[in-house]
N, C-alpha and C positions, 0 to 999 in steps of 0.2 A: 488797705489790706481787706480784703472781702472775702467771703466765705463762696464756695463751691455751692451751687443750688444743691448738687444732687449728693456728693460725698462730704458737705460740710466743712473740707479743709480749705485754710487760707490760702488764696490764692493773690498775687499780684497782676494786675491788669496790664502791666509792661510788658509781661513775659508773653511769646509768640503760640505758646501752648495753653491760651485761653480765647475763650470765644465769648460773645453775648448772645442770648437765645434769641432766635429771629421770630417765636410766636407772640411777641408783643409784652411782653412779661420783662424784658431787660436783664434777665439773670445771668449772672456769670457762671461759666462751666467750665471744667477741664476739658480739653477736644476730646478725651478719652470718656468723660461722661456723658458729651451730647449724644442726643438720640436724633440720627438721619432718616427725617420723613421728606420722602421726593427729593427737592433740590435744596432743603431747610436743614438746620441744625438746632434742634429744639431740646429744651428740657424736657422731663417728663410730663410733667403740669400739661403743657401747653401742645405735646404730643398727645394726648389723649384727648384734647378736645378736639369735636365734631369730627368730620374727615379731614383725616391726615395730607389727601391730593387735592384739597381744594386750594387753588390758587391765591394767595394773598398778597396786597400789596401793603408793605411794611415801610413806612416814611417816618422819621423823627419830624413830632408834631411841629416843632420850631424850624425847621427847614421845609418846610413845605411849599412848593412854588408850581405853576403850571407847568413850567417847561419839566420840572422832576416829575409830578405827577405824570405827562403824558409820555415820559419815557420810560417810568416803571410800565404804565400800562402797555407801550410798545413790546417791551420785552415779553410782557406775558402773553400777548395777542401772538408775539413770534412764535411764542411755545407751544399755543393752541394750535396755531398755523401749522408746524412741522409734526404735531401730533394727528391733525386732521389729515396732513398728506400721507402721512405714515400708514394710516387707518385707510386711505383711499386705494395707497399701491396694494395692501393687503387685501382688500377686497377684490380690486382688478386682479390678484394673482389668484385668490379663493375660485374667483369667476372661471378664469383659464382650468384650473384645475379641475372645475364641476365640468366645464365643456369635455375636455381631454378624458374624464372618467366617462360621462355620458358617450364618448367615441368609442371608448374602449368597451363597453358595455353592448352597444350595439358590434362592433367588429366580434364580440365572443358571443353572441347569438347567431348572428351570419357562420360562425366558424363551428359550432355545433349543428347547426342545421346542415352544415355541408358534410360534417362527420356523419352523421345520422345517415345521411344520405350513400355516402360513400361506402358504409357499411352496410347496407341494405344491398348494394349494387354488388359488395365484394360478397356477400351470402347467394345471391343469386347467380353471378358468375362461378362460384364454387358449385353449386348447383349443376351448371349447366358445363363445369368441366368432368365431373362425377358421372352426369349423362353421356357425354362424348366418349370418354375411357369406357365406360359400359357398352356403349355403341361401336366401337373399335374394337374391342375385347370379342364383342359377338358375330362381327363379321371375319375376324382372323379365325376364331373357334368353329365359324363355318366352313373357311376354305380347308380346315383340318378335318371335316366328315369322309372326306375318302381318303384319308391318310393313314396309316399303321408305322409303330414303331417295334422295329426288332432290337432287342438290348440282349449284351453278352454275347453276342455271335462274334467267334475270334475273327481279327483282323490280321490276313498274310498278306504277305508281300505279293504283289501283282496276282491280287484276287480279281475272280471275274464275279462281280456281284451278282449278274443276272442269273448265273448258272447256279452260286449259292442261295440265293432266293428260290429260284426253280426246285432245288431240291428239297426245300424246307415246305414250299407247299405240294411235293409229292408226299411228303411224310406225314402231312397232315389232310391227304385227299381234299385238295383244293386244287382249282383250274389256274394255271397263269395267264391265260388269253386277255383278264381284265388287268392285268399288271400295266400302268403307264411310264412310270417312272420308278428306278431303283440308284439312293445314293447313299452314302454315308454323310452325316453331319459332325460339324464340329474340327478344329485344328486337330491334326495328327498328333499325336504324344508322343514322347521318346521313352525308351526304357529306361529304368533306374537303376543304378549302379549298387549293389549289395555285397556284403561280406560273403552270400551265397553264390554271388554271380549276377550277372543282368537278371533284373527282373520285368518281367512280359509288360507293357503298358496296356492299360485299361482299353479295352475295343471299344473304340467309336458306335454310336448305335447307327442302325441302319434304318432309313425312312422309305417306305414303300407307297407311292402313290397310284392310288386306282382309278378305273375309268367312273365308277356307280360307288355310291355309299352300300348299296345292299352289297355289293362283292368285298367292301372295307367290313362289313359286318359278319359275313362268314367267317372272314378271318380273326376277328375278336372273339366269334362264339368257340374258336380253337384254342384260346387263350388259358384254359385251364389243362391243355391236354401235355402231360411232361415230354419234353424234346431236349435233348444234349446235344453239344457241338460233337461229340464223337459220333453218334448217328448219322449227323451231315458232312463230315470230314472224315469218317473210318478211322479213328483213332480213338484212344482210353480217356479223353477229355469228357468227364460226367459234368461239366458247368450246365446247367440247365439255359435255354435260352427263351426269353420271356417277349408276349407278344401284347403290344398297349396301345392303346390308342393316343395318337401325338396330340401333345398340349402346345398350349401357345407360352411364351416366355412370361407373361405374368398368372397363369395358372401352375406353370410348373415350379417358379417360385414359390406360390401359395402352397403348393402341394408338399414341397420339403418342409416348408415353414408349419405346416400342420403337423407332419410326422416328427418333428423333433419336439414340438412344443407340447405336443397333446399325448404323446406316449410315455409312460407306460398303462397312464389311467384309460385312454383310448387305445385297444388291442390291435383293431383294424381300420386301417386310415387306405381309400382306394379312387380310384379314378374310373367315372363311367359315366358315358353320354355326355361328355362336357362338364361334369358335376366333379367335385371332391367331395367324398362321404367320408363319414367317422362313423364309429359305433364301440363301446366299450369292452363287448364280447360277445362271441357266436350266438349266446344265448339271447342277447340284447336286442328287442325290438325296436329299440327307438332310434333311428338315423339320422344324425345332422346332417346339413348341406353346408358346405362352407365356399361363402362367397368371397370373402376380406379378410383382412387382420382382424376386424371387428368382430368376428363369429367367431376366431380364435379365441381372443383376449376375454369374450363372454362366457366361453367353454372353461375359459383357465378359471374364472373367478367362480364357478359353480364348482369345482374342483375342491377351491378352496372353502366357499361355504360347505359343501359337505363335509369336509375334514373336522371342519369346527363343531 
């Protein structure tokens, strides 16, 4: 019977739960009391000596032979070889990952350069697109320089537009020789059924094309003259007829957007010489020209800042 070197309890060397310290002291230990260092099971004293990972050849002095020594050395060399092999595999793997990382960095740099180039090209194309839109708008508005719009003129069944426009020209003391074309625009609108009976559909505007811009301007100069449907059709309809400059689709949408968003702060919103103009009141001298939705947003922001 001997004592466990660590817990000092008596143990039997015949039992399987005991081991001998491989650190050279040949101490007996319970398996649970042994300290595993690397591939060896040591006692605390041997485990604290030197580097625990240093391989040591432990042979019983009485049984040392050349064959046993070579066998033990071969075991240690095999362990070293396996470690070196794993280290080399890890080194090769690290080199591979390093190369891949370098490729990814290069790809990222190329991608960033392409993205920057595409962003610049996108900005350029956006500017070109805006310039083209402005050019198209200008050309469309140029075509409107000889055109007027007569709004709120009663639309009768089997009407003769040439005679209606000639009657309006006569009432305004204007000549009809410069009139080139007369037509209503837009899809015909149906009557609306109500509890009080059929409600007359809103009349489509009449577009009158002149031969010259000067002739168009003569009609525009009469826009403030009050002229009613009764004066043209000989009835009691006192609904006023309006003479307007004809607008492009873009300008028409922008005009109504300005009216809906800026009123009542800006009491006057009108279209004159292909420009959408607004001002706050009759006494206000400053007039704003609306060219885009951004101009409307800017004026709305000014309204908010003034209110604060």
